[in-house]
Backbone of each chain as nested JSON, in Angstrom:
{
  "chains": [
    {"id": "A", "residues": [
      {"number": 1, "name": "MET", "atoms": {"N": [15.458, 6.743, -20.129], "CA": [15.46, 5.289, -19.974], "C": [14.349, 4.888, -19.017]}},
      {"number": 2, "name": "PRO", "atoms": {"N": [13.503, 3.967, -19.384], "CA": [12.383, 3.604, -18.505], "C": [12.871, 2.912, -17.241]}},
      {"number": 3, "name": "ARG", "atoms": {"N": [12.17, 3.19, -16.152], "CA": [12.48, 2.512, -14.904], "C": [11.729, 1.192, -14.828]}},
      {"number": 4, "name": "ILE", "atoms": {"N": [12.382, 0.186, -14.261], "CA": [11.733, -1.114, -14.114], "C": [10.863, -1.142, -12.853]}},
      {"number": 5, "name": "SER", "atoms": {"N": [11.321, -0.444, -11.814], "CA": [10.623, -0.519, -10.53], "C": [9.24, 0.113, -10.615]}},
      {"number": 6, "name": "ALA", "atoms": {"N": [8.368, -0.327, -9.704], "CA": [7.029, 0.233, -9.643], "C": [7.15, 1.72, -9.347]}},
      {"number": 7, "name": "SER", "atoms": {"N": [6.546, 2.515, -10.158], "CA": [6.619, 3.942, -9.918], "C": [5.408, 4.602, -10.539]}},
      {"number": 8, "name": "HIS", "atoms": {"N": [5.21, 5.822, -10.186], "CA": [4.075, 6.533, -10.723], "C": [4.379, 8.003, -10.6]}},
      {"number": 9, "name": "ASP", "atoms": {"N": [4.093, 8.74, -11.643], "CA": [4.429, 10.15, -11.624], "C": [3.297, 10.964, -11.042]}},
      {"number": 10, "name": "LYS", "atoms": {"N": [3.421, 11.287, -9.768], "CA": [2.548, 12.262, -9.132], "C": [1.068, 11.9, -9.227]}},
      {"number": 11, "name": "ASP", "atoms": {"N": [0.74, 10.649, -8.963], "CA": [-0.658, 10.296, -8.779], "C": [-1.171, 11.043, -7.553]}},
      {"number": 12, "name": "LEU", "atoms": {"N": [-2.375, 11.604, -7.656], "CA": [-2.899, 12.432, -6.559], "C": [-2.973, 11.655, -5.252]}},
      {"number": 13, "name": "ASN", "atoms": {"N": [-3.409, 10.396, -5.302], "CA": [-3.483, 9.592, -4.079], "C": [-2.117, 9.438, -3.433]}},
      {"number": 14, "name": "LEU", "atoms": {"N": [-1.118, 9.242, -4.262], "CA": [0.238, 9.072, -3.725], "C": [0.742, 10.377, -3.118]}},
      {"number": 15, "name": "VAL", "atoms": {"N": [0.383, 11.478, -3.733], "CA": [0.769, 12.786, -3.172], "C": [0.1, 12.988, -1.818]}},
      {"number": 16, "name": "GLN", "atoms": {"N": [-1.182, 12.631, -1.734], "CA": [-1.901, 12.777, -0.459], "C": [-1.271, 11.905, 0.626]}},
      {"number": 17, "name": "LEU", "atoms": {"N": [-0.942, 10.664, 0.253], "CA": [-0.351, 9.752, 1.231], "C": [1.021, 10.259, 1.681]}},
      {"number": 18, "name": "GLY", "atoms": {"N": [1.819, 10.703, 0.728], "CA": [3.146, 11.218, 1.059], "C": [3.072, 12.456, 1.934]}},
      {"number": 19, "name": "THR", "atoms": {"N": [2.085, 13.297, 1.654], "CA": [1.905, 14.507, 2.452], "C": [1.526, 14.152, 3.886]}},
      {"number": 20, "name": "ALA", "atoms": {"N": [0.7, 13.113, 4.036], "CA": [0.307, 12.663, 5.381], "C": [1.509, 12.111, 6.142]}},
      {"number": 21, "name": "VAL", "atoms": {"N": [2.353, 11.369, 5.437], "CA": [3.565, 10.839, 6.075], "C": [4.443, 11.994, 6.54]}},
      {"number": 22, "name": "ARG", "atoms": {"N": [4.643, 12.96, 5.653], "CA": [5.498, 14.101, 5.987], "C": [4.947, 14.879, 7.179]}},
      {"number": 23, "name": "ALA", "atoms": {"N": [3.64, 15.081, 7.197], "CA": [3.031, 15.862, 8.285], "C": [3.197, 15.139, 9.622]}},
      {"number": 24, "name": "ARG", "atoms": {"N": [2.962, 13.825, 9.621], "CA": [3.071, 13.077, 10.877], "C": [4.541, 13.039, 11.338]}},
      {"number": 25, "name": "ARG", "atoms": {"N": [5.432, 12.863, 10.383], "CA": [6.867, 12.871, 10.706], "C": [7.286, 14.216, 11.309]}},
      {"number": 26, "name": "ALA", "atoms": {"N": [6.902, 15.286, 10.637], "CA": [7.281, 16.62, 11.11], "C": [6.672, 16.893, 12.482]}},
      {"number": 27, "name": "GLY", "atoms": {"N": [5.454, 16.395, 12.684], "CA": [4.782, 16.571, 13.975], "C": [5.532, 15.893, 15.11]}},
      {"number": 28, "name": "GLN", "atoms": {"N": [6.333, 14.914, 14.763], "CA": [7.13, 14.211, 15.775], "C": [8.564, 14.751, 15.835]}},
      {"number": 29, "name": "GLY", "atoms": {"N": [8.828, 15.804, 15.065], "CA": [10.153, 16.414, 15.089], "C": [11.231, 15.542, 14.478]}},
      {"number": 30, "name": "LEU", "atoms": {"N": [10.824, 14.634, 13.594], "CA": [11.792, 13.741, 12.946], "C": [12.215, 14.299, 11.605]}},
      {"number": 31, "name": "SER", "atoms": {"N": [13.497, 14.149, 11.293], "CA": [13.944, 14.491, 9.944], "C": [13.537, 13.358, 8.998]}},
      {"number": 32, "name": "GLN", "atoms": {"N": [13.517, 13.672, 7.714], "CA": [13.202, 12.648, 6.709], "C": [14.232, 11.517, 6.785]}},
      {"number": 33, "name": "GLU", "atoms": {"N": [15.48, 11.883, 7.03], "CA": [16.54, 10.874, 7.102], "C": [16.334, 9.955, 8.312]}},
      {"number": 34, "name": "ALA", "atoms": {"N": [15.943, 10.556, 9.429], "CA": [15.731, 9.753, 10.64], "C": [14.575, 8.773, 10.44]}},
      {"number": 35, "name": "LEU", "atoms": {"N": [13.519, 9.246, 9.784], "CA": [12.387, 8.345, 9.523], "C": [12.805, 7.227, 8.572]}},
      {"number": 36, "name": "ALA", "atoms": {"N": [13.528, 7.592, 7.526], "CA": [13.993, 6.579, 6.572], "C": [14.81, 5.509, 7.285]}},
      {"number": 37, "name": "ASP", "atoms": {"N": [15.71, 5.95, 8.152], "CA": [16.564, 4.994, 8.86], "C": [15.733, 4.123, 9.804]}},
      {"number": 38, "name": "ALA", "atoms": {"N": [14.793, 4.744, 10.52], "CA": [13.973, 3.978, 11.467], "C": [13.1, 2.965, 10.733]}},
      {"number": 39, "name": "ALA", "atoms": {"N": [12.646, 3.332, 9.546], "CA": [11.773, 2.448, 8.772], "C": [12.573, 1.487, 7.886]}},
      {"number": 40, "name": "GLU", "atoms": {"N": [13.876, 1.652, 7.891], "CA": [14.751, 0.833, 7.051], "C": [14.377, 0.946, 5.575]}},
      {"number": 41, "name": "ILE", "atoms": {"N": [14.179, 2.193, 5.169], "CA": [13.895, 2.507, 3.77], "C": [15.001, 3.428, 3.279]}},
      {"number": 42, "name": "ASP", "atoms": {"N": [15.446, 3.196, 2.075], "CA": [16.477, 4.036, 1.466], "C": [16.066, 5.517, 1.537]}},
      {"number": 43, "name": "ARG", "atoms": {"N": [17.01, 6.386, 1.943], "CA": [16.682, 7.807, 2.146], "C": [16.142, 8.479, 0.89]}},
      {"number": 44, "name": "SER", "atoms": {"N": [16.733, 8.134, -0.233], "CA": [16.28, 8.728, -1.493], "C": [14.858, 8.265, -1.82]}},
      {"number": 45, "name": "HIS", "atoms": {"N": [14.604, 6.982, -1.548], "CA": [13.261, 6.436, -1.803], "C": [12.24, 7.112, -0.886]}},
      {"number": 46, "name": "MET", "atoms": {"N": [12.621, 7.349, 0.369], "CA": [11.69, 7.996, 1.309], "C": [11.299, 9.379, 0.811]}},
      {"number": 47, "name": "GLY", "atoms": {"N": [12.266, 10.112, 0.278], "CA": [11.96, 11.431, -0.265], "C": [10.939, 11.347, -1.392]}},
      {"number": 48, "name": "LYS", "atoms": {"N": [11.12, 10.342, -2.234], "CA": [10.187, 10.175, -3.354], "C": [8.807, 9.746, -2.867]}},
      {"number": 49, "name": "ILE", "atoms": {"N": [8.772, 8.928, -1.819], "CA": [7.474, 8.539, -1.248], "C": [6.759, 9.787, -0.713]}},
      {"number": 50, "name": "GLU", "atoms": {"N": [7.487, 10.617, 0.031], "CA": [6.845, 11.813, 0.613], "C": [6.358, 12.776, -0.467]}},
      {"number": 51, "name": "ARG", "atoms": {"N": [7.043, 12.78, -1.599], "CA": [6.603, 13.676, -2.686], "C": [5.572, 13.022, -3.601]}},
      {"number": 52, "name": "GLY", "atoms": {"N": [5.215, 11.795, -3.311], "CA": [4.206, 11.108, -4.127], "C": [4.745, 10.667, -5.464]}},
      {"number": 53, "name": "GLU", "atoms": {"N": [6.063, 10.48, -5.524], "CA": [6.693, 10.128, -6.801], "C": [6.936, 8.629, -6.95]}},
      {"number": 54, "name": "ARG", "atoms": {"N": [6.56, 7.852, -5.925], "CA": [6.732, 6.402, -6.013], "C": [5.476, 5.704, -5.539]}},
      {"number": 55, "name": "ASN", "atoms": {"N": [5.138, 4.623, -6.226], "CA": [3.993, 3.815, -5.852], "C": [4.413, 2.921, -4.689]}},
      {"number": 56, "name": "VAL", "atoms": {"N": [4.254, 3.452, -3.496], "CA": [4.765, 2.784, -2.287], "C": [4.047, 1.438, -2.073]}},
      {"number": 57, "name": "THR", "atoms": {"N": [4.797, 0.454, -1.625], "CA": [4.197, -0.862, -1.369], "C": [3.58, -0.903, 0.026]}},
      {"number": 58, "name": "PHE", "atoms": {"N": [2.691, -1.865, 0.205], "CA": [2.057, -1.964, 1.522], "C": [3.084, -2.221, 2.615]}},
      {"number": 59, "name": "LEU", "atoms": {"N": [4.061, -3.066, 2.339], "CA": [5.038, -3.353, 3.395], "C": [5.852, -2.117, 3.776]}},
      {"number": 60, "name": "ASN", "atoms": {"N": [6.092, -1.229, 2.819], "CA": [6.775, 0.012, 3.182], "C": [5.845, 0.961, 3.944]}},
      {"number": 61, "name": "ILE", "atoms": {"N": [4.562, 0.964, 3.59], "CA": [3.608, 1.75, 4.387], "C": [3.62, 1.237, 5.829]}},
      {"number": 62, "name": "ALA", "atoms": {"N": [3.651, -0.095, 5.97], "CA": [3.645, -0.688, 7.315], "C": [4.923, -0.324, 8.074]}},
      {"number": 63, "name": "ARG", "atoms": {"N": [6.043, -0.325, 7.389], "CA": [7.313, 0.046, 8.037], "C": [7.303, 1.503, 8.484]}},
      {"number": 64, "name": "ILE", "atoms": {"N": [6.799, 2.367, 7.611], "CA": [6.723, 3.796, 7.947], "C": [5.802, 3.998, 9.144]}},
      {"number": 65, "name": "ALA", "atoms": {"N": [4.649, 3.318, 9.126], "CA": [3.694, 3.45, 10.235], "C": [4.344, 3.004, 11.545]}},
      {"number": 66, "name": "LYS", "atoms": {"N": [5.041, 1.879, 11.497], "CA": [5.681, 1.373, 12.72], "C": [6.697, 2.387, 13.247]}},
      {"number": 67, "name": "ALA", "atoms": {"N": [7.474, 2.965, 12.325], "CA": [8.484, 3.943, 12.73], "C": [7.837, 5.205, 13.315]}},
      {"number": 68, "name": "LEU", "atoms": {"N": [6.612, 5.488, 12.868], "CA": [5.894, 6.664, 13.373], "C": [4.957, 6.294, 14.522]}},
      {"number": 69, "name": "GLN", "atoms": {"N": [5.063, 5.045, 14.97], "CA": [4.248, 4.547, 16.09], "C": [2.755, 4.753, 15.868]}},
      {"number": 70, "name": "CYS", "atoms": {"N": [2.329, 4.415, 14.655], "CA": [0.897, 4.445, 14.365], "C": [0.568, 3.232, 13.51]}},
      {"number": 71, "name": "LYS", "atoms": {"N": [-0.684, 3.111, 13.12], "CA": [-1.087, 1.998, 12.26], "C": [-1.089, 2.452, 10.801]}},
      {"number": 72, "name": "PRO", "atoms": {"N": [-0.907, 1.524, 9.881], "CA": [-0.997, 1.884, 8.46], "C": [-2.308, 2.602, 8.141]}},
      {"number": 73, "name": "SER", "atoms": {"N": [-3.397, 2.144, 8.735], "CA": [-4.695, 2.79, 8.457], "C": [-4.711, 4.24, 8.931]}},
      {"number": 74, "name": "ASP", "atoms": {"N": [-3.95, 4.552, 10.001], "CA": [-3.9, 5.945, 10.468], "C": [-3.317, 6.856, 9.385]}},
      {"number": 75, "name": "LEU", "atoms": {"N": [-2.284, 6.372, 8.692], "CA": [-1.685, 7.196, 7.634], "C": [-2.691, 7.445, 6.513]}},
      {"number": 76, "name": "LEU", "atoms": {"N": [-3.448, 6.403, 6.153], "CA": [-4.439, 6.564, 5.088], "C": [-5.565, 7.494, 5.527]}},
      {"number": 77, "name": "LEU", "atoms": {"N": [-5.977, 7.34, 6.789], "CA": [-7.05, 8.209, 7.294], "C": [-6.58, 9.65, 7.347]}},
      {"number": 78, "name": "ASP", "atoms": {"N": [-5.323, 9.872, 7.781], "CA": [-4.754, 11.234, 7.755], "C": [-4.849, 11.815, 6.348]}},
      {"number": 79, "name": "ALA", "atoms": {"N": [-4.609, 10.945, 5.36], "CA": [-4.561, 11.388, 3.964], "C": [-5.955, 11.488, 3.343]}},
      {"number": 80, "name": "GLY", "atoms": {"N": [-6.977, 11.07, 4.117], "CA": [-8.342, 11.106, 3.581], "C": [-8.581, 10.04, 2.522]}},
      {"number": 81, "name": "LEU", "atoms": {"N": [-7.805, 8.968, 2.616], "CA": [-7.893, 7.915, 1.588], "C": [-8.631, 6.698, 2.112]}}
    ]},
    {"id": "B", "residues": [
      {"number": 1, "name": "MET", "atoms": {"N": [14.147, -19.585, -10.374], "CA": [14.541, -18.289, -10.954], "C": [13.957, -17.147, -10.127]}},
      {"number": 2, "name": "PRO", "atoms": {"N": [14.785, -16.178, -9.733], "CA": [14.261, -15.11, -8.883], "C": [13.281, -14.224, -9.64]}},
      {"number": 3, "name": "ARG", "atoms": {"N": [12.313, -13.738, -8.906], "CA": [11.367, -12.801, -9.491], "C": [11.897, -11.384, -9.346]}},
      {"number": 4, "name": "ILE", "atoms": {"N": [11.669, -10.573, -10.367], "CA": [12.123, -9.178, -10.31], "C": [11.098, -8.317, -9.57]}},
      {"number": 5, "name": "SER", "atoms": {"N": [9.829, -8.678, -9.713], "CA": [8.78, -7.843, -9.144], "C": [8.815, -7.862, -7.625]}},
      {"number": 6, "name": "ALA", "atoms": {"N": [8.285, -6.777, -7.038], "CA": [8.188, -6.699, -5.579], "C": [7.336, -7.859, -5.09]}},
      {"number": 7, "name": "SER", "atoms": {"N": [7.835, -8.607, -4.164], "CA": [7.069, -9.747, -3.669], "C": [7.464, -10.021, -2.238]}},
      {"number": 8, "name": "HIS", "atoms": {"N": [6.715, -10.829, -1.582], "CA": [7.005, -11.178, -0.207], "C": [6.293, -12.483, 0.077]}},
      {"number": 9, "name": "ASP", "atoms": {"N": [7.007, -13.393, 0.718], "CA": [6.417, -14.697, 0.954], "C": [5.652, -14.728, 2.262]}},
      {"number": 10, "name": "LYS", "atoms": {"N": [4.356, -14.545, 2.159], "CA": [3.452, -14.768, 3.276], "C": [3.77, -13.924, 4.509]}},
      {"number": 11, "name": "ASP", "atoms": {"N": [4.053, -12.66, 4.305], "CA": [4.124, -11.746, 5.433], "C": [2.737, -11.696, 6.079]}},
      {"number": 12, "name": "LEU", "atoms": {"N": [2.711, -11.711, 7.416], "CA": [1.416, -11.775, 8.109], "C": [0.517, -10.597, 7.748]}},
      {"number": 13, "name": "ASN", "atoms": {"N": [1.096, -9.388, 7.672], "CA": [0.293, -8.216, 7.318], "C": [-0.345, -8.374, 5.942]}},
      {"number": 14, "name": "LEU", "atoms": {"N": [0.42, -8.93, 5.013], "CA": [-0.11, -9.102, 3.657], "C": [-1.209, -10.151, 3.644]}},
      {"number": 15, "name": "VAL", "atoms": {"N": [-1.06, -11.181, 4.47], "CA": [-2.109, -12.202, 4.565], "C": [-3.385, -11.577, 5.132]}},
      {"number": 16, "name": "GLN", "atoms": {"N": [-3.223, -10.74, 6.161], "CA": [-4.4, -10.095, 6.76], "C": [-5.094, -9.184, 5.746]}},
      {"number": 17, "name": "LEU", "atoms": {"N": [-4.289, -8.434, 4.987], "CA": [-4.871, -7.527, 4.002], "C": [-5.579, -8.315, 2.899]}},
      {"number": 18, "name": "GLY", "atoms": {"N": [-4.936, -9.375, 2.426], "CA": [-5.546, -10.196, 1.378], "C": [-6.823, -10.857, 1.848]}},
      {"number": 19, "name": "THR", "atoms": {"N": [-6.828, -11.278, 3.098], "CA": [-8.023, -11.911, 3.664], "C": [-9.171, -10.905, 3.74]}},
      {"number": 20, "name": "ALA", "atoms": {"N": [-8.84, -9.667, 4.076], "CA": [-9.868, -8.619, 4.15], "C": [-10.439, -8.323, 2.758]}},
      {"number": 21, "name": "VAL", "atoms": {"N": [-9.567, -8.309, 1.756], "CA": [-10.035, -8.084, 0.378], "C": [-10.976, -9.219, -0.028]}},
      {"number": 22, "name": "ARG", "atoms": {"N": [-10.547, -10.435, 0.237], "CA": [-11.361, -11.605, -0.126], "C": [-12.733, -11.571, 0.563]}},
      {"number": 23, "name": "ALA", "atoms": {"N": [-12.725, -11.226, 1.857], "CA": [-13.984, -11.222, 2.614], "C": [-14.946, -10.164, 2.062]}},
      {"number": 24, "name": "ARG", "atoms": {"N": [-14.41, -8.979, 1.767], "CA": [-15.277, -7.914, 1.259], "C": [-15.794, -8.266, -0.138]}},
      {"number": 25, "name": "ARG", "atoms": {"N": [-14.92, -8.841, -0.954], "CA": [-15.326, -9.273, -2.296], "C": [-16.429, -10.329, -2.204]}},
      {"number": 26, "name": "ALA", "atoms": {"N": [-16.208, -11.353, -1.364], "CA": [-17.191, -12.433, -1.241], "C": [-18.51, -11.887, -0.707]}},
      {"number": 27, "name": "GLY", "atoms": {"N": [-18.411, -10.922, 0.206], "CA": [-19.611, -10.312, 0.77], "C": [-20.442, -9.588, -0.281]}},
      {"number": 28, "name": "GLN", "atoms": {"N": [-19.79, -9.221, -1.366], "CA": [-20.502, -8.55, -2.469], "C": [-20.858, -9.534, -3.573]}},
      {"number": 29, "name": "GLY", "atoms": {"N": [-20.591, -10.815, -3.337], "CA": [-20.949, -11.839, -4.329], "C": [-20.135, -11.771, -5.607]}},
      {"number": 30, "name": "LEU", "atoms": {"N": [-18.924, -11.194, -5.489], "CA": [-18.064, -11.069, -6.666], "C": [-17.08, -12.226, -6.722]}},
      {"number": 31, "name": "SER", "atoms": {"N": [-16.828, -12.725, -7.922], "CA": [-15.749, -13.7, -8.095], "C": [-14.41, -12.968, -8.066]}},
      {"number": 32, "name": "GLN", "atoms": {"N": [-13.359, -13.719, -7.804], "CA": [-12.019, -13.13, -7.819], "C": [-11.708, -12.557, -9.202]}},
      {"number": 33, "name": "GLU", "atoms": {"N": [-12.161, -13.254, -10.227], "CA": [-11.911, -12.795, -11.599], "C": [-12.647, -11.482, -11.876]}},
      {"number": 34, "name": "ALA", "atoms": {"N": [-13.879, -11.408, -11.395], "CA": [-14.668, -10.191, -11.625], "C": [-14.015, -8.996, -10.931]}},
      {"number": 35, "name": "LEU", "atoms": {"N": [-13.52, -9.219, -9.716], "CA": [-12.843, -8.124, -9.005], "C": [-11.565, -7.728, -9.735]}},
      {"number": 36, "name": "ALA", "atoms": {"N": [-10.808, -8.711, -10.164], "CA": [-9.569, -8.419, -10.89], "C": [-9.869, -7.568, -12.117]}},
      {"number": 37, "name": "ASP", "atoms": {"N": [-10.896, -7.956, -12.858], "CA": [-11.236, -7.222, -14.07], "C": [-11.705, -5.807, -13.738]}},
      {"number": 38, "name": "ALA", "atoms": {"N": [-12.522, -5.687, -12.697], "CA": [-13.04, -4.361, -12.32], "C": [-11.909, -3.453, -11.846]}},
      {"number": 39, "name": "ALA", "atoms": {"N": [-10.926, -4.05, -11.182], "CA": [-9.815, -3.262, -10.651], "C": [-8.686, -3.111, -11.666]}},
      {"number": 40, "name": "GLU", "atoms": {"N": [-8.853, -3.758, -12.815], "CA": [-7.815, -3.736, -13.859], "C": [-6.488, -4.257, -13.336]}},
      {"number": 41, "name": "ILE", "atoms": {"N": [-6.578, -5.376, -12.626], "CA": [-5.394, -6.064, -12.114], "C": [-5.384, -7.46, -12.723]}},
      {"number": 42, "name": "ASP", "atoms": {"N": [-4.217, -7.918, -13.107], "CA": [-4.074, -9.251, -13.665], "C": [-4.698, -10.296, -12.729]}},
      {"number": 43, "name": "ARG", "atoms": {"N": [-5.459, -11.239, -13.295], "CA": [-6.186, -12.201, -12.462], "C": [-5.263, -13.038, -11.588]}},
      {"number": 44, "name": "SER", "atoms": {"N": [-4.138, -13.443, -12.148], "CA": [-3.181, -14.241, -11.386], "C": [-2.6, -13.423, -10.229]}},
      {"number": 45, "name": "HIS", "atoms": {"N": [-2.328, -12.161, -10.533], "CA": [-1.786, -11.279, -9.493], "C": [-2.817, -11.074, -8.381]}},
      {"number": 46, "name": "MET", "atoms": {"N": [-4.085, -10.945, -8.753], "CA": [-5.127, -10.749, -7.735], "C": [-5.191, -11.948, -6.794]}},
      {"number": 47, "name": "GLY", "atoms": {"N": [-5.057, -13.134, -7.341], "CA": [-5.058, -14.33, -6.496], "C": [-3.92, -14.29, -5.492]}},
      {"number": 48, "name": "LYS", "atoms": {"N": [-2.765, -13.851, -5.963], "CA": [-1.603, -13.781, -5.073], "C": [-1.78, -12.691, -4.019]}},
      {"number": 49, "name": "ILE", "atoms": {"N": [-2.41, -11.591, -4.401], "CA": [-2.692, -10.532, -3.422], "C": [-3.623, -11.08, -2.334]}},
      {"number": 50, "name": "GLU", "atoms": {"N": [-4.674, -11.783, -2.739], "CA": [-5.629, -12.295, -1.741], "C": [-4.985, -13.336, -0.817]}},
      {"number": 51, "name": "ARG", "atoms": {"N": [-4.0, -14.033, -1.327], "CA": [-3.324, -15.033, -0.488], "C": [-2.141, -14.439, 0.295]}},
      {"number": 52, "name": "GLY", "atoms": {"N": [-1.903, -13.155, 0.116], "CA": [-0.811, -12.509, 0.84], "C": [0.55, -12.883, 0.294]}},
      {"number": 53, "name": "GLU", "atoms": {"N": [0.577, -13.24, -0.97], "CA": [1.828, -13.697, -1.573], "C": [2.534, -12.603, -2.375]}},
      {"number": 54, "name": "ARG", "atoms": {"N": [1.932, -11.421, -2.409], "CA": [2.563, -10.311, -3.11], "C": [2.492, -9.055, -2.273]}},
      {"number": 55, "name": "ASN", "atoms": {"N": [3.566, -8.282, -2.333], "CA": [3.635, -7.012, -1.634], "C": [2.879, -5.987, -2.468]}},
      {"number": 56, "name": "VAL", "atoms": {"N": [1.591, -5.913, -2.237], "CA": [0.701, -5.085, -3.063], "C": [1.082, -3.602, -2.944]}},
      {"number": 57, "name": "THR", "atoms": {"N": [1.004, -2.906, -4.046], "CA": [1.318, -1.471, -4.038], "C": [0.102, -0.654, -3.611]}},
      {"number": 58, "name": "PHE", "atoms": {"N": [0.378, 0.576, -3.181], "CA": [-0.742, 1.41, -2.767], "C": [-1.712, 1.647, -3.919]}},
      {"number": 59, "name": "LEU", "atoms": {"N": [-1.205, 1.863, -5.115], "CA": [-2.128, 2.142, -6.221], "C": [-3.018, 0.939, -6.511]}},
      {"number": 60, "name": "ASN", "atoms": {"N": [-2.513, -0.268, -6.304], "CA": [-3.377, -1.432, -6.483], "C": [-4.379, -1.556, -5.329]}},
      {"number": 61, "name": "ILE", "atoms": {"N": [-3.962, -1.207, -4.124], "CA": [-4.937, -1.179, -3.014], "C": [-6.057, -0.195, -3.358]}},
      {"number": 62, "name": "ALA", "atoms": {"N": [-5.668, 0.958, -3.912], "CA": [-6.666, 1.977, -4.258], "C": [-7.593, 1.475, -5.371]}},
      {"number": 63, "name": "ARG", "atoms": {"N": [-7.038, 0.75, -6.345], "CA": [-7.879, 0.209, -7.431], "C": [-8.865, -0.829, -6.898]}},
      {"number": 64, "name": "ILE", "atoms": {"N": [-8.362, -1.687, -6.004], "CA": [-9.223, -2.724, -5.426], "C": [-10.334, -2.072, -4.612]}},
      {"number": 65, "name": "ALA", "atoms": {"N": [-9.964, -1.066, -3.82], "CA": [-10.97, -0.385, -2.999], "C": [-12.038, 0.257, -3.881]}},
      {"number": 66, "name": "LYS", "atoms": {"N": [-11.603, 0.898, -4.942], "CA": [-12.564, 1.543, -5.839], "C": [-13.528, 0.51, -6.431]}},
      {"number": 67, "name": "ALA", "atoms": {"N": [-12.966, -0.64, -6.832], "CA": [-13.803, -1.694, -7.428], "C": [-14.775, -2.257, -6.397]}},
      {"number": 68, "name": "LEU", "atoms": {"N": [-14.408, -2.195, -5.125], "CA": [-15.274, -2.702, -4.05], "C": [-16.109, -1.576, -3.437]}},
      {"number": 69, "name": "GLN", "atoms": {"N": [-16.043, -0.411, -4.05], "CA": [-16.809, 0.756, -3.611], "C": [-16.572, 1.089, -2.134]}},
      {"number": 70, "name": "CYS", "atoms": {"N": [-15.314, 1.071, -1.773], "CA": [-14.955, 1.492, -0.412], "C": [-13.673, 2.312, -0.51]}},
      {"number": 71, "name": "LYS", "atoms": {"N": [-13.167, 2.743, 0.639], "CA": [-11.922, 3.504, 0.667], "C": [-10.75, 2.565, 0.978]}},
      {"number": 72, "name": "PRO", "atoms": {"N": [-9.56, 2.905, 0.523], "CA": [-8.397, 2.095, 0.882], "C": [-8.288, 1.881, 2.395]}},
      {"number": 73, "name": "SER", "atoms": {"N": [-8.565, 2.935, 3.165], "CA": [-8.476, 2.79, 4.63], "C": [-9.479, 1.767, 5.153]}},
      {"number": 74, "name": "ASP", "atoms": {"N": [-10.633, 1.621, 4.492], "CA": [-11.609, 0.606, 4.93], "C": [-11.011, -0.798, 4.851]}},
      {"number": 75, "name": "LEU", "atoms": {"N": [-10.267, -1.064, 3.79], "CA": [-9.655, -2.394, 3.648], "C": [-8.653, -2.634, 4.776]}},
      {"number": 76, "name": "LEU", "atoms": {"N": [-7.868, -1.607, 5.089], "CA": [-6.88, -1.763, 6.163], "C": [-7.564, -1.921, 7.514]}},
      {"number": 77, "name": "LEU", "atoms": {"N": [-8.63, -1.152, 7.708], "CA": [-9.348, -1.259, 8.992], "C": [-9.993, -2.638, 9.114]}},
      {"number": 78, "name": "ASP", "atoms": {"N": [-10.569, -3.147, 8.01], "CA": [-11.118, -4.515, 8.016], "C": [-10.04, -5.503, 8.462]}},
      {"number": 79, "name": "ALA", "atoms": {"N": [-8.837, -5.259, 7.995], "CA": [-7.726, -6.184, 8.252], "C": [-7.096, -5.96, 9.621]}},
      {"number": 80, "name": "GLY", "atoms": {"N": [-7.556, -4.921, 10.327], "CA": [-6.986, -4.623, 11.641], "C": [-5.587, -4.045, 11.559]}},
      {"number": 81, "name": "LEU", "atoms": {"N": [-5.312, -3.403, 10.419], "CA": [-3.953, -2.896, 10.184], "C": [-3.889, -1.367, 10.334]}}
    ]}
  ]
}
């Protein structure tokens, strides 16, 4: 059954961005669940973002950055994007 | 009637990002329509992105950046985000 929500199956850019989020999170000793809660993002959705399985919106990038105490551009720069 | 698509009414971050897109586009002498076509984004949607009226997805940020021959992080840095 097709999904209505914005999504994308393993776009390389999304994988790079998700990997950068995961690396910064792990570097701060945060669990994925703790980051999801701090960013007010559904835990299941956060997992998909980290795996590059969802076309994350800018506002969610901003929420994740705030929870990681960095700027949205820092996450993109980490990802080489 | 409620919209199903991801949207946000004039979040400041989205306004800053849209303003940065508009400035870079204008600096290249491109019309909004030309950028929309180059980025393969609906023209109406592009207008809303530039006005900060839509929660733009990362893949659309990446498409816009590619059409403007810059990196997604450049757009965020322009916007101070």
